[in-house]
Structure formats: C-alpha cells, structure tokens
N, CA, C and O atoms as CSV, one atom per row, in Angstrom:
chain,resi,resn,atom,element,x,y,z
A,1,MET,N,N,-15.664,11.235,-1.298
A,1,MET,CA,C,-15.101,12.501,-0.883
A,1,MET,C,C,-13.715,12.630,-1.513
A,1,MET,O,O,-12.733,12.106,-0.986
A,2,PHE,N,N,-13.647,13.306,-2.605
A,2,PHE,CA,C,-12.394,13.600,-3.281
A,2,PHE,C,C,-12.206,15.115,-3.206
A,2,PHE,O,O,-12.800,15.872,-3.975
A,3,ASN,N,N,-11.354,15.541,-2.248
A,3,ASN,CA,C,-11.141,16.962,-2.000
A,3,ASN,C,C,-9.688,17.316,-2.220
A,3,ASN,O,O,-8.798,16.481,-2.058
A,4,GLY,N,N,-9.453,18.572,-2.595
A,4,GLY,CA,C,-8.101,19.056,-2.774
A,4,GLY,C,C,-7.783,19.246,-4.239
A,4,GLY,O,O,-8.573,18.906,-5.120
A,5,ALA,N,N,-6.613,19.795,-4.477
A,5,ALA,CA,C,-6.202,20.088,-5.849
A,5,ALA,C,C,-6.143,18.808,-6.677
A,5,ALA,O,O,-5.679,17.767,-6.211
A,6,GLU,N,N,-6.618,18.908,-7.899
A,6,GLU,CA,C,-6.641,17.755,-8.794
A,6,GLU,C,C,-5.241,17.179,-9.004
A,6,GLU,O,O,-5.080,15.959,-9.053
A,7,ALA,N,N,-4.234,18.034,-9.127
A,7,ALA,CA,C,-2.853,17.559,-9.334
A,7,ALA,C,C,-2.384,16.724,-8.142
A,7,ALA,O,O,-1.692,15.724,-8.329
A,8,ASP,N,N,-2.749,17.119,-6.927
A,8,ASP,CA,C,-2.376,16.342,-5.743
A,8,ASP,C,C,-3.110,15.012,-5.706
A,8,ASP,O,O,-2.519,13.979,-5.391
A,9,ARG,N,N,-4.400,15.039,-6.030
A,9,ARG,CA,C,-5.168,13.787,-6.030
A,9,ARG,C,C,-4.644,12.823,-7.083
A,9,ARG,O,O,-4.596,11.616,-6.844
A,10,LEU,N,N,-4.252,13.331,-8.239
A,10,LEU,CA,C,-3.673,12.487,-9.283
A,10,LEU,C,C,-2.338,11.904,-8.809
A,10,LEU,O,O,-2.073,10.721,-9.023
A,11,ALA,N,N,-1.506,12.712,-8.177
A,11,ALA,CA,C,-0.211,12.226,-7.678
A,11,ALA,C,C,-0.398,11.138,-6.628
A,11,ALA,O,O,0.375,10.181,-6.589
A,12,ILE,N,N,-1.411,11.270,-5.782
A,12,ILE,CA,C,-1.683,10.236,-4.771
A,12,ILE,C,C,-2.224,8.986,-5.449
A,12,ILE,O,O,-1.876,7.875,-5.050
A,13,ARG,N,N,-3.057,9.139,-6.453
A,13,ARG,CA,C,-3.543,7.978,-7.212
A,13,ARG,C,C,-2.363,7.255,-7.862
A,13,ARG,O,O,-2.320,6.024,-7.877
A,14,GLU,N,N,-1.415,8.008,-8.395
A,14,GLU,CA,C,-0.229,7.397,-8.990
A,14,GLU,C,C,0.633,6.715,-7.932
A,14,GLU,O,O,1.289,5.717,-8.228
A,15,LEU,N,N,0.644,7.228,-6.718
A,15,LEU,CA,C,1.341,6.567,-5.611
A,15,LEU,C,C,0.713,5.198,-5.350
A,15,LEU,O,O,1.422,4.202,-5.206
A,16,ILE,N,N,-0.601,5.154,-5.292
A,16,ILE,CA,C,-1.325,3.891,-5.078
A,16,ILE,C,C,-1.053,2.918,-6.226
A,16,ILE,O,O,-0.759,1.746,-5.990
A,17,ASP,N,N,-1.148,3.398,-7.459
A,17,ASP,CA,C,-0.944,2.535,-8.620
A,17,ASP,C,C,0.491,2.038,-8.713
A,17,ASP,O,O,0.723,0.878,-9.053
A,18,GLY,N,N,1.452,2.901,-8.415
A,18,GLY,CA,C,2.862,2.497,-8.442
A,18,GLY,C,C,3.163,1.463,-7.375
A,18,GLY,O,O,3.934,0.531,-7.607
A,19,TYR,N,N,2.561,1.623,-6.211
A,19,TYR,CA,C,2.696,0.660,-5.112
A,19,TYR,C,C,2.195,-0.711,-5.574
A,19,TYR,O,O,2.857,-1.729,-5.372
A,20,SER,N,N,1.014,-0.715,-6.197
A,20,SER,CA,C,0.417,-1.968,-6.671
A,20,SER,C,C,1.293,-2.646,-7.714
A,20,SER,O,O,1.529,-3.853,-7.648
A,21,ASP,N,N,1.769,-1.874,-8.667
A,21,ASP,CA,C,2.620,-2.420,-9.713
A,21,ASP,C,C,3.915,-2.976,-9.125
A,21,ASP,O,O,4.398,-4.020,-9.562
A,22,ALA,N,N,4.471,-2.289,-8.144
A,22,ALA,CA,C,5.708,-2.751,-7.504
A,22,ALA,C,C,5.495,-4.077,-6.775
A,22,ALA,O,O,6.386,-4.926,-6.762
A,23,VAL,N,N,4.320,-4.260,-6.168
A,23,VAL,CA,C,4.021,-5.538,-5.513
A,23,VAL,C,C,4.019,-6.661,-6.550
A,23,VAL,O,O,4.668,-7.689,-6.358
A,24,ILE,N,N,3.297,-6.462,-7.635
A,24,ILE,CA,C,3.182,-7.499,-8.664
A,24,ILE,C,C,4.547,-7.838,-9.256
A,24,ILE,O,O,4.843,-9.006,-9.506
A,25,ARG,N,N,5.368,-6.832,-9.479
A,25,ARG,CA,C,6.683,-7.042,-10.082
A,25,ARG,C,C,7.767,-7.393,-9.058
A,25,ARG,O,O,8.906,-7.689,-9.419
A,26,ARG,N,N,7.390,-7.354,-7.765
A,26,ARG,CA,C,8.355,-7.600,-6.680
A,26,ARG,C,C,9.542,-6.641,-6.777
A,26,ARG,O,O,10.698,-7.016,-6.582
A,27,ASP,N,N,9.211,-5.405,-7.082
A,27,ASP,CA,C,10.217,-4.363,-7.254
A,27,ASP,C,C,10.456,-3.681,-5.908
A,27,ASP,O,O,9.765,-2.732,-5.538
A,28,ARG,N,N,11.452,-4.192,-5.193
A,28,ARG,CA,C,11.741,-3.733,-3.841
A,28,ARG,C,C,11.967,-2.224,-3.776
A,28,ARG,O,O,11.367,-1.547,-2.940
A,29,SER,N,N,12.819,-1.691,-4.642
A,29,SER,CA,C,13.165,-0.273,-4.535
A,29,SER,C,C,11.963,0.617,-4.862
A,29,SER,O,O,11.761,1.648,-4.220
A,30,ARG,N,N,11.179,0.226,-5.844
A,30,ARG,CA,C,9.995,1.032,-6.172
A,30,ARG,C,C,8.955,0.947,-5.068
A,30,ARG,O,O,8.330,1.950,-4.725
A,31,TRP,N,N,8.763,-0.244,-4.505
A,31,TRP,CA,C,7.806,-0.406,-3.411
A,31,TRP,C,C,8.264,0.411,-2.211
A,31,TRP,O,O,7.457,1.097,-1.584
A,32,ALA,N,N,9.549,0.344,-1.889
A,32,ALA,CA,C,10.091,1.092,-0.751
A,32,ALA,C,C,9.924,2.592,-0.958
A,32,ALA,O,O,9.693,3.330,-0.001
A,33,SER,N,N,10.039,3.044,-2.198
A,33,SER,CA,C,9.968,4.484,-2.473
A,33,SER,C,C,8.577,5.062,-2.218
A,33,SER,O,O,8.422,6.281,-2.153
A,34,ALA,N,N,7.570,4.212,-2.074
A,34,ALA,CA,C,6.219,4.692,-1.781
A,34,ALA,C,C,6.066,5.118,-0.321
A,34,ALA,O,O,5.117,5.823,0.023
A,35,TRP,N,N,6.987,4.695,0.530
A,35,TRP,CA,C,6.907,4.926,1.971
A,35,TRP,C,C,7.783,6.096,2.402
A,35,TRP,O,O,8.893,6.273,1.899
A,36,HIS,N,N,7.284,6.874,3.320
A,36,HIS,CA,C,8.070,7.915,3.978
A,36,HIS,C,C,9.088,7.227,4.890
A,36,HIS,O,O,8.828,6.136,5.397
A,37,THR,N,N,10.212,7.841,5.094
A,37,THR,CA,C,11.261,7.269,5.959
A,37,THR,C,C,10.730,6.902,7.341
A,37,THR,O,O,11.136,5.890,7.912
A,38,HIS,N,N,9.832,7.709,7.878
A,38,HIS,CA,C,9.312,7.502,9.241
A,38,HIS,C,C,7.898,6.916,9.236
A,38,HIS,O,O,7.119,7.166,10.156
A,39,ALA,N,N,7.572,6.154,8.222
A,39,ALA,CA,C,6.225,5.609,8.075
A,39,ALA,C,C,5.903,4.575,9.157
A,39,ALA,O,O,6.785,4.031,9.820
A,40,VAL,N,N,4.610,4.334,9.302
A,40,VAL,CA,C,4.086,3.298,10.198
A,40,VAL,C,C,3.120,2.443,9.380
A,40,VAL,O,O,2.273,2.962,8.653
A,41,TRP,N,N,3.264,1.107,9.515
A,41,TRP,CA,C,2.381,0.156,8.823
A,41,TRP,C,C,1.717,-0.707,9.877
A,41,TRP,O,O,2.393,-1.380,10.656
A,42,ARG,N,N,0.391,-0.688,9.901
A,42,ARG,CA,C,-0.385,-1.474,10.864
A,42,ARG,C,C,-1.207,-2.514,10.108
A,42,ARG,O,O,-1.909,-2.192,9.149
A,43,PHE,N,N,-1.110,-3.762,10.552
A,43,PHE,CA,C,-1.924,-4.830,9.969
A,43,PHE,C,C,-1.856,-6.041,10.876
A,43,PHE,O,O,-0.844,-6.266,11.541
A,44,SER,N,N,-2.911,-6.816,10.908
A,44,SER,CA,C,-2.975,-8.075,11.675
A,44,SER,C,C,-2.471,-7.921,13.103
A,44,SER,O,O,-1.792,-8.804,13.626
A,45,GLY,N,N,-2.803,-6.800,13.730
A,45,GLY,CA,C,-2.381,-6.571,15.108
A,45,GLY,C,C,-0.928,-6.159,15.266
A,45,GLY,O,O,-0.457,-5.989,16.390
A,46,ARG,N,N,-0.217,-5.998,14.175
A,46,ARG,CA,C,1.196,-5.607,14.204
A,46,ARG,C,C,1.335,-4.126,13.901
A,46,ARG,O,O,0.514,-3.536,13.199
A,47,VAL,N,N,2.390,-3.542,14.445
A,47,VAL,CA,C,2.755,-2.161,14.136
A,47,VAL,C,C,4.229,-2.188,13.760
A,47,VAL,O,O,5.079,-2.578,14.561
A,48,VAL,N,N,4.523,-1.769,12.526
A,48,VAL,CA,C,5.900,-1.754,12.029
A,48,VAL,C,C,6.248,-0.294,11.770
A,48,VAL,O,O,5.523,0.415,11.073
A,49,GLU,N,N,7.366,0.143,12.340
A,49,GLU,CA,C,7.748,1.553,12.234
A,49,GLU,C,C,9.046,1.722,11.471
A,49,GLU,O,O,10.019,1.003,11.697
A,50,GLY,N,N,9.042,2.692,10.556
A,50,GLY,CA,C,10.222,3.026,9.777
A,50,GLY,C,C,10.274,2.267,8.469
A,50,GLY,O,O,9.986,1.071,8.424
A,51,ARG,N,N,10.645,2.969,7.391
A,51,ARG,CA,C,10.672,2.360,6.064
A,51,ARG,C,C,11.565,1.126,6.007
A,51,ARG,O,O,11.186,0.132,5.387
A,52,GLU,N,N,12.726,1.160,6.629
A,52,GLU,CA,C,13.631,-0.002,6.562
A,52,GLU,C,C,12.987,-1.242,7.168
A,52,GLU,O,O,13.080,-2.329,6.598
A,53,GLU,N,N,12.338,-1.091,8.311
A,53,GLU,CA,C,11.664,-2.223,8.960
A,53,GLU,C,C,10.474,-2.703,8.123
A,53,GLU,O,O,10.235,-3.905,8.002
A,54,ILE,N,N,9.739,-1.763,7.554
A,54,ILE,CA,C,8.587,-2.104,6.719
A,54,ILE,C,C,9.036,-2.910,5.503
A,54,ILE,O,O,8.440,-3.939,5.181
A,55,VAL,N,N,10.075,-2.447,4.836
A,55,VAL,CA,C,10.568,-3.135,3.640
A,55,VAL,C,C,11.125,-4.515,3.996
A,55,VAL,O,O,10.904,-5.474,3.256
A,56,ALA,N,N,11.831,-4.630,5.095
A,56,ALA,CA,C,12.374,-5.931,5.512
A,56,ALA,C,C,11.239,-6.932,5.751
A,56,ALA,O,O,11.340,-8.090,5.347
A,57,LEU,N,N,10.175,-6.496,6.395
A,57,LEU,CA,C,9.037,-7.383,6.645
A,57,LEU,C,C,8.351,-7.760,5.334
A,57,LEU,O,O,7.956,-8.912,5.153
A,58,TRP,N,N,8.205,-6.797,4.416
A,58,TRP,CA,C,7.585,-7.067,3.121
A,58,TRP,C,C,8.393,-8.105,2.347
A,58,TRP,O,O,7.819,-9.029,1.770
A,59,GLU,N,N,9.709,-7.965,2.330
A,59,GLU,CA,C,10.551,-8.933,1.618
A,59,GLU,C,C,10.394,-10.332,2.199
A,59,GLU,O,O,10.331,-11.313,1.458
A,60,LYS,N,N,10.331,-10.421,3.508
A,60,LYS,CA,C,10.142,-11.713,4.167
A,60,LYS,C,C,8.782,-12.315,3.784
A,60,LYS,O,O,8.681,-13.509,3.501
A,61,ALA,N,N,7.759,-11.489,3.778
A,61,ALA,CA,C,6.421,-11.970,3.409
A,61,ALA,C,C,6.372,-12.401,1.952
A,61,ALA,O,O,5.805,-13.448,1.639
A,62,MET,N,N,6.952,-11.620,1.064
A,62,MET,CA,C,6.920,-11.922,-0.366
A,62,MET,C,C,7.648,-13.226,-0.687
A,62,MET,O,O,7.328,-13.876,-1.682
A,63,ALA,N,N,8.604,-13.612,0.123
A,63,ALA,CA,C,9.327,-14.871,-0.096
A,63,ALA,C,C,8.395,-16.075,0.033
A,63,ALA,O,O,8.716,-17.161,-0.450
A,64,GLY,N,N,7.247,-15.890,0.679
A,64,GLY,CA,C,6.287,-16.978,0.853
A,64,GLY,C,C,5.344,-17.164,-0.321
A,64,GLY,O,O,4.503,-18.064,-0.313
A,65,TYR,N,N,5.482,-16.310,-1.337
A,65,TYR,CA,C,4.572,-16.365,-2.475
A,65,TYR,C,C,5.298,-16.667,-3.775
A,65,TYR,O,O,6.354,-16.106,-4.065
A,66,LYS,N,N,4.710,-17.564,-4.547
A,66,LYS,CA,C,5.214,-17.853,-5.889
A,66,LYS,C,C,4.787,-16.735,-6.839
A,66,LYS,O,O,5.546,-16.342,-7.726
A,67,ALA,N,N,3.567,-16.225,-6.649
A,67,ALA,CA,C,3.039,-15.147,-7.484
A,67,ALA,C,C,2.047,-14.323,-6.679
A,67,ALA,O,O,1.382,-14.827,-5.774
A,68,VAL,N,N,1.964,-13.049,-7.026
A,68,VAL,CA,C,1.035,-12.135,-6.355
A,68,VAL,C,C,0.404,-11.228,-7.401
A,68,VAL,O,O,1.098,-10.627,-8.221
A,69,PHE,N,N,-0.909,-11.138,-7.360
A,69,PHE,CA,C,-1.616,-10.107,-8.117
A,69,PHE,C,C,-2.230,-9.179,-7.093
A,69,PHE,O,O,-2.961,-9.631,-6.211
A,70,PHE,N,N,-1.951,-7.897,-7.188
A,70,PHE,CA,C,-2.402,-6.907,-6.213
A,70,PHE,C,C,-3.017,-5.736,-6.968
A,70,PHE,O,O,-2.338,-5.068,-7.748
A,71,ALA,N,N,-4.289,-5.491,-6.738
A,71,ALA,CA,C,-4.974,-4.361,-7.359
A,71,ALA,C,C,-5.514,-3.458,-6.265
A,71,ALA,O,O,-5.992,-3.931,-5.234
A,72,ALA,N,N,-5.435,-2.152,-6.498
A,72,ALA,CA,C,-5.910,-1.206,-5.488
A,72,ALA,C,C,-6.548,-0.006,-6.173
A,72,ALA,O,O,-6.167,0.372,-7.281
A,73,PHE,N,N,-7.522,0.582,-5.495
A,73,PHE,CA,C,-8.146,1.802,-6.000
A,73,PHE,C,C,-8.635,2.624,-4.816
A,73,PHE,O,O,-9.000,2.073,-3.777
A,74,PRO,N,N,-8.641,3.942,-4.976
A,74,PRO,CA,C,-9.056,4.790,-3.858
A,74,PRO,C,C,-10.574,4.861,-3.719
A,74,PRO,O,O,-11.307,4.937,-4.705
A,75,GLY,N,N,-11.016,4.834,-2.478
A,75,GLY,CA,C,-12.422,5.092,-2.166
A,75,GLY,C,C,-12.628,6.575,-1.945
A,75,GLY,O,O,-13.682,7.121,-2.270
A,76,PHE,N,N,-11.614,7.225,-1.389
A,76,PHE,CA,C,-11.602,8.677,-1.297
A,76,PHE,C,C,-10.174,9.161,-1.122
A,76,PHE,O,O,-9.300,8.427,-0.660
A,77,ILE,N,N,-9.960,10.413,-1.502
A,77,ILE,CA,C,-8.692,11.108,-1.296
A,77,ILE,C,C,-9.059,12.510,-0.843
A,77,ILE,O,O,-9.708,13.254,-1.579
A,78,ALA,N,N,-8.650,12.871,0.356
A,78,ALA,CA,C,-8.938,14.198,0.907
A,78,ALA,C,C,-7.617,14.885,1.226
A,78,ALA,O,O,-6.948,14.540,2.200
A,79,VAL,N,N,-7.246,15.855,0.402
A,79,VAL,CA,C,-5.986,16.567,0.550
A,79,VAL,C,C,-6.212,17.833,1.368
A,79,VAL,O,O,-7.158,18.584,1.130
A,80,ASP,N,N,-5.330,18.052,2.330
A,80,ASP,CA,C,-5.356,19.265,3.145
A,80,ASP,C,C,-3.922,19.773,3.248
A,80,ASP,O,O,-3.173,19.363,4.135
A,81,GLY,N,N,-3.545,20.669,2.337
A,81,GLY,CA,C,-2.184,21.192,2.315
A,81,GLY,C,C,-1.194,20.116,1.899
A,81,GLY,O,O,-1.284,19.566,0.802
A,82,ASP,N,N,-0.244,19.819,2.786
A,82,ASP,CA,C,0.790,18.812,2.503
A,82,ASP,C,C,0.459,17.444,3.085
A,82,ASP,O,O,1.322,16.569,3.148
A,83,ALA,N,N,-0.781,17.259,3.509
A,83,ALA,CA,C,-1.216,15.987,4.090
A,83,ALA,C,C,-2.488,15.526,3.392
A,83,ALA,O,O,-3.240,16.332,2.846
A,84,ALA,N,N,-2.715,14.219,3.420
A,84,ALA,CA,C,-3.934,13.678,2.817
A,84,ALA,C,C,-4.390,12.451,3.586
A,84,ALA,O,O,-3.578,11.676,4.093
A,85,LYS,N,N,-5.691,12.291,3.663
A,85,LYS,CA,C,-6.305,11.068,4.164
A,85,LYS,C,C,-6.832,10.336,2.949
A,85,LYS,O,O,-7.444,10.929,2.060
A,86,VAL,N,N,-6.583,9.025,2.925
A,86,VAL,CA,C,-6.951,8.222,1.763
A,86,VAL,C,C,-7.547,6.899,2.237
A,86,VAL,O,O,-7.064,6.297,3.196
A,87,CYS,N,N,-8.584,6.463,1.566
A,87,CYS,CA,C,-9.125,5.121,1.761
A,87,CYS,C,C,-8.774,4.346,0.502
A,87,CYS,O,O,-9.164,4.739,-0.598
A,88,THR,N,N,-8.039,3.243,0.651
A,88,THR,CA,C,-7.618,2.438,-0.489
A,88,THR,C,C,-8.196,1.032,-0.365
A,88,THR,O,O,-7.957,0.341,0.626
A,89,HIS,N,N,-8.952,0.615,-1.367
A,89,HIS,CA,C,-9.508,-0.737,-1.421
A,89,HIS,C,C,-8.526,-1.634,-2.177
A,89,HIS,O,O,-7.897,-1.193,-3.139
A,90,THR,N,N,-8.396,-2.885,-1.747
A,90,THR,CA,C,-7.460,-3.792,-2.397
A,90,THR,C,C,-8.098,-5.155,-2.690
A,90,THR,O,O,-9.063,-5.574,-2.050
A,91,PHE,N,N,-7.515,-5.818,-3.681
A,91,PHE,CA,C,-7.848,-7.201,-3.983
A,91,PHE,C,C,-6.541,-7.906,-4.315
A,91,PHE,O,O,-5.736,-7.401,-5.098
A,92,GLU,N,N,-6.334,-9.083,-3.713
A,92,GLU,CA,C,-5.107,-9.837,-3.946
A,92,GLU,C,C,-5.429,-11.285,-4.298
A,92,GLU,O,O,-6.281,-11.922,-3.678
A,93,HIS,N,N,-4.725,-11.784,-5.307
A,93,HIS,CA,C,-4.714,-13.210,-5.615
A,93,HIS,C,C,-3.294,-13.655,-5.320
A,93,HIS,O,O,-2.353,-13.246,-6.000
A,94,LEU,N,N,-3.144,-14.484,-4.318
A,94,LEU,CA,C,-1.834,-14.913,-3.834
A,94,LEU,C,C,-1.643,-16.397,-4.128
A,94,LEU,O,O,-2.502,-17.214,-3.799
A,95,THR,N,N,-0.530,-16.739,-4.742
A,95,THR,CA,C,-0.159,-18.139,-4.931
A,95,THR,C,C,1.037,-18.407,-4.032
A,95,THR,O,O,2.127,-17.881,-4.256
A,96,LEU,N,N,0.821,-19.229,-3.014
A,96,LEU,CA,C,1.878,-19.542,-2.069
A,96,LEU,C,C,2.916,-20.449,-2.724
A,96,LEU,O,O,2.651,-21.046,-3.768
A,97,VAL,N,N,4.089,-20.552,-2.118
A,97,VAL,CA,C,5.155,-21.362,-2.707
A,97,VAL,C,C,4.746,-22.822,-2.852
A,97,VAL,O,O,5.286,-23.522,-3.709
A,98,ASP,N,N,3.807,-23.303,-2.036
A,98,ASP,CA,C,3.355,-24.694,-2.161
A,98,ASP,C,C,2.282,-24.858,-3.241
A,98,ASP,O,O,1.771,-25.959,-3.445
A,99,GLY,N,N,1.936,-23.755,-3.937
A,99,GLY,CA,C,0.944,-23.816,-5.006
A,99,GLY,C,C,-0.474,-23.499,-4.575
A,99,GLY,O,O,-1.359,-23.354,-5.418
A,100,THR,N,N,-0.700,-23.390,-3.289
A,100,THR,CA,C,-2.023,-23.045,-2.770
A,100,THR,C,C,-2.375,-21.610,-3.154
A,100,THR,O,O,-1.525,-20.720,-3.113
A,101,ASN,N,N,-3.638,-21.397,-3.528
A,101,ASN,CA,C,-4.105,-20.051,-3.853
A,101,ASN,C,C,-4.915,-19.473,-2.702
A,101,ASN,O,O,-5.661,-20.180,-2.025
A,102,ARG,N,N,-4.753,-18.193,-2.502
A,102,ARG,CA,C,-5.510,-17.464,-1.482
A,102,ARG,C,C,-6.003,-16.161,-2.110
A,102,ARG,O,O,-5.274,-15.495,-2.846
A,103,PHE,N,N,-7.237,-15.818,-1.809
A,103,PHE,CA,C,-7.830,-14.587,-2.310
A,103,PHE,C,C,-8.135,-13.701,-1.115
A,103,PHE,O,O,-8.681,-14.158,-0.111
A,104,GLN,N,N,-7.783,-12.449,-1.232
A,104,GLN,CA,C,-7.951,-11.541,-0.109
A,104,GLN,C,C,-8.363,-10.168,-0.622
A,104,GLN,O,O,-7.798,-9.664,-1.592
A,105,ALA,N,N,-9.332,-9.578,0.023
A,105,ALA,CA,C,-9.692,-8.191,-0.237
A,105,ALA,C,C,-9.412,-7.429,1.045
A,105,ALA,O,O,-9.365,-8.014,2.127
A,106,GLY,N,N,-9.231,-6.156,0.925
A,106,GLY,CA,C,-8.938,-5.401,2.129
A,106,GLY,C,C,-9.142,-3.913,1.951
A,106,GLY,O,O,-9.525,-3.426,0.887
A,107,LEU,N,N,-8.875,-3.223,3.023
A,107,LEU,CA,C,-9.051,-1.781,3.065
A,107,LEU,C,C,-7.877,-1.172,3.812
A,107,LEU,O,O,-7.560,-1.574,4.932
A,108,TYR,N,N,-7.242,-0.207,3.185
A,108,TYR,CA,C,-6.204,0.583,3.840
A,108,TYR,C,C,-6.796,1.920,4.260
A,108,TYR,O,O,-7.407,2.618,3.452
A,109,ASP,N,N,-6.614,2.270,5.517
A,109,ASP,CA,C,-6.877,3.613,6.011
A,109,ASP,C,C,-5.514,4.294,5.974
A,109,ASP,O,O,-4.661,4.018,6.818
A,110,ASP,N,N,-5.301,5.180,5.003
A,110,ASP,CA,C,-3.983,5.747,4.737
A,110,ASP,C,C,-3.889,7.217,5.109
A,110,ASP,O,O,-4.868,7.963,5.101
A,111,ARG,N,N,-2.666,7.591,5.434
A,111,ARG,CA,C,-2.290,8.998,5.506
A,111,ARG,C,C,-1.078,9.153,4.602
A,111,ARG,O,O,-0.126,8.377,4.684
A,112,ALA,N,N,-1.121,10.156,3.746
A,112,ALA,CA,C,-0.007,10.438,2.848
A,112,ALA,C,C,0.512,11.838,3.149
A,112,ALA,O,O,-0.193,12.682,3.701
A,113,MET,N,N,1.764,12.055,2.770
A,113,MET,CA,C,2.420,13.323,3.067
A,113,MET,C,C,3.205,13.782,1.843
A,113,MET,O,O,3.882,12.981,1.200
A,114,ARG,N,N,3.115,15.057,1.526
A,114,ARG,CA,C,3.897,15.616,0.434
A,114,ARG,C,C,5.339,15.800,0.922
A,114,ARG,O,O,5.574,16.366,1.990
A,115,THR,N,N,6.287,15.321,0.139
A,115,THR,CA,C,7.706,15.486,0.457
A,115,THR,C,C,8.391,16.118,-0.754
A,115,THR,O,O,7.759,16.319,-1.791
A,116,ASP,N,N,9.665,16.427,-0.623
A,116,ASP,CA,C,10.425,16.949,-1.758
A,116,ASP,C,C,10.473,15.940,-2.903
A,116,ASP,O,O,10.653,16.319,-4.060
A,117,ALA,N,N,10.312,14.647,-2.579
A,117,ALA,CA,C,10.341,13.583,-3.586
A,117,ALA,C,C,8.934,13.173,-4.028
A,117,ALA,O,O,8.775,12.150,-4.694
A,118,GLY,N,N,7.927,13.944,-3.674
A,118,GLY,CA,C,6.546,13.634,-4.047
A,118,GLY,C,C,5.758,13.097,-2.855
A,118,GLY,O,O,6.239,13.106,-1.721
A,119,TRP,N,N,4.553,12.635,-3.128
A,119,TRP,CA,C,3.681,12.100,-2.083
A,119,TRP,C,C,4.177,10.728,-1.636
A,119,TRP,O,O,4.570,9.904,-2.462
A,120,LYS,N,N,4.157,10.485,-0.318
A,120,LYS,CA,C,4.592,9.215,0.276
A,120,LYS,C,C,3.575,8.791,1.327
A,120,LYS,O,O,2.900,9.626,1.929
A,121,PHE,N,N,3.478,7.491,1.536
A,121,PHE,CA,C,2.654,6.996,2.632
A,121,PHE,C,C,3.407,7.218,3.935
A,121,PHE,O,O,4.552,6.791,4.077
A,122,ILE,N,N,2.765,7.883,4.883
A,122,ILE,CA,C,3.345,8.085,6.205
A,122,ILE,C,C,2.707,7.117,7.206
A,122,ILE,O,O,3.292,6.798,8.241
A,123,GLU,N,N,1.502,6.660,6.877
A,123,GLU,CA,C,0.818,5.687,7.744
A,123,GLU,C,C,-0.174,4.897,6.919
A,123,GLU,O,O,-0.967,5.464,6.167
A,124,ARG,N,N,-0.125,3.567,7.066
A,124,ARG,CA,C,-1.091,2.682,6.408
A,124,ARG,C,C,-1.597,1.691,7.448
A,124,ARG,O,O,-0.813,1.012,8.111
A,125,THR,N,N,-2.907,1.618,7.578
A,125,THR,CA,C,-3.538,0.661,8.480
A,125,THR,C,C,-4.410,-0.248,7.623
A,125,THR,O,O,-5.366,0.204,6.994
A,126,PHE,N,N,-4.069,-1.537,7.605
A,126,PHE,CA,C,-4.727,-2.492,6.717
A,126,PHE,C,C,-5.622,-3.445,7.482
A,126,PHE,O,O,-5.244,-3.982,8.523
A,127,VAL,N,N,-6.819,-3.647,6.945
A,127,VAL,CA,C,-7.754,-4.646,7.463
A,127,VAL,C,C,-8.095,-5.553,6.294
A,127,VAL,O,O,-8.622,-5.091,5.282
A,128,SER,N,N,-7.797,-6.854,6.426
A,128,SER,CA,C,-8.046,-7.791,5.323
A,128,SER,C,C,-9.331,-8.553,5.520
A,128,SER,O,O,-9.848,-8.698,6.627
A,129,ARG,N,N,-9.821,-9.030,4.407
A,129,ARG,CA,C,-10.996,-9.900,4.367
A,129,ARG,C,C,-10.653,-11.059,3.444
A,129,ARG,O,O,-10.595,-10.886,2.227
A,130,GLU,N,N,-10.426,-12.232,4.008
A,130,GLU,CA,C,-10.125,-13.393,3.161
A,130,GLU,C,C,-11.405,-13.793,2.440
A,130,GLU,O,O,-12.487,-13.799,3.026
A,131,LEU,N,N,-11.265,-14.124,1.170
A,131,LEU,CA,C,-12.413,-14.464,0.329
A,131,LEU,C,C,-12.413,-15.941,-0.009
A,131,LEU,O,O,-11.356,-16.554,-0.157
A,132,THR,N,N,-13.578,-16.498,-0.128
A,132,THR,CA,C,-13.721,-17.865,-0.599
A,132,THR,C,C,-14.364,-17.782,-1.978
A,132,THR,O,O,-15.488,-17.305,-2.136
A,133,LEU,N,N,-13.615,-18.261,-2.972
A,133,LEU,CA,C,-14.136,-18.221,-4.347
A,133,LEU,C,C,-14.413,-19.614,-4.852
A,133,LEU,O,O,-14.857,-19.782,-5.988
C-alpha cells in the first residue's frame, strides 16, 4: 500500500535512507534530524519521549558497538495530507565492543509528519527479531 503524492513518498523514503546512513556513520546530528522534536520511540517495552531523550539513549546504545550495519526499506508508505503511516523493515549486523556479532531484523510501525524542515518521524514503534546465522 503506497498511497499519496509521489514526491511525499520519495521524501519519506529519503528520511528512512538518511536515518540508516546516519546509524552506520554514527552521525548524531543527522540521525537526530530525522526525529520530530516531540517524537516518541517505543521498543523493548520502553517508551522514550522527545528528540533530546531519544538521541541521548541512542548515543548510549551506540557506545556499546564497535561497528553497526543498518539497512532499512519501506513495506508501505501511506500519506494523508501532512501525516503518513509507514512500515519500515530493518536488518542490522552489530559488532559489540567485545567483538561479539549479533544479527537482528525488525519492523518499525512508523508515523511521520510533514514539517517546515521536511518529513520527520513523530512516532516509531520497533519490534526486533534476533537472528541466528
């Protein structure tokens, strides 16, 4: 289900791709820019509110990894005016600081919002699936 103006769907796809690239490069400011100021991030039973809190938690988590590969692609993008519902599939190869590797796939149930600065994530709910390779 890919609904809405093509330009909006492309901008949301670029939001997803920029987010992924920022994770791999550990680019704090670019990763933070993907989030709305009043965003909510849900994962592993946690609820984190506000971009500053979200970014602080991400930085703490990233400190536990020597390297991260993060790939994401949309399963659907449904735009309705200045709001969108998005399903984002992910795959991560994580190398922890102790050298241990972990593989994880997951699904984000996303809501994005058009702002003066472009499309931003206003809500992301993540469900992970650890993989054994």
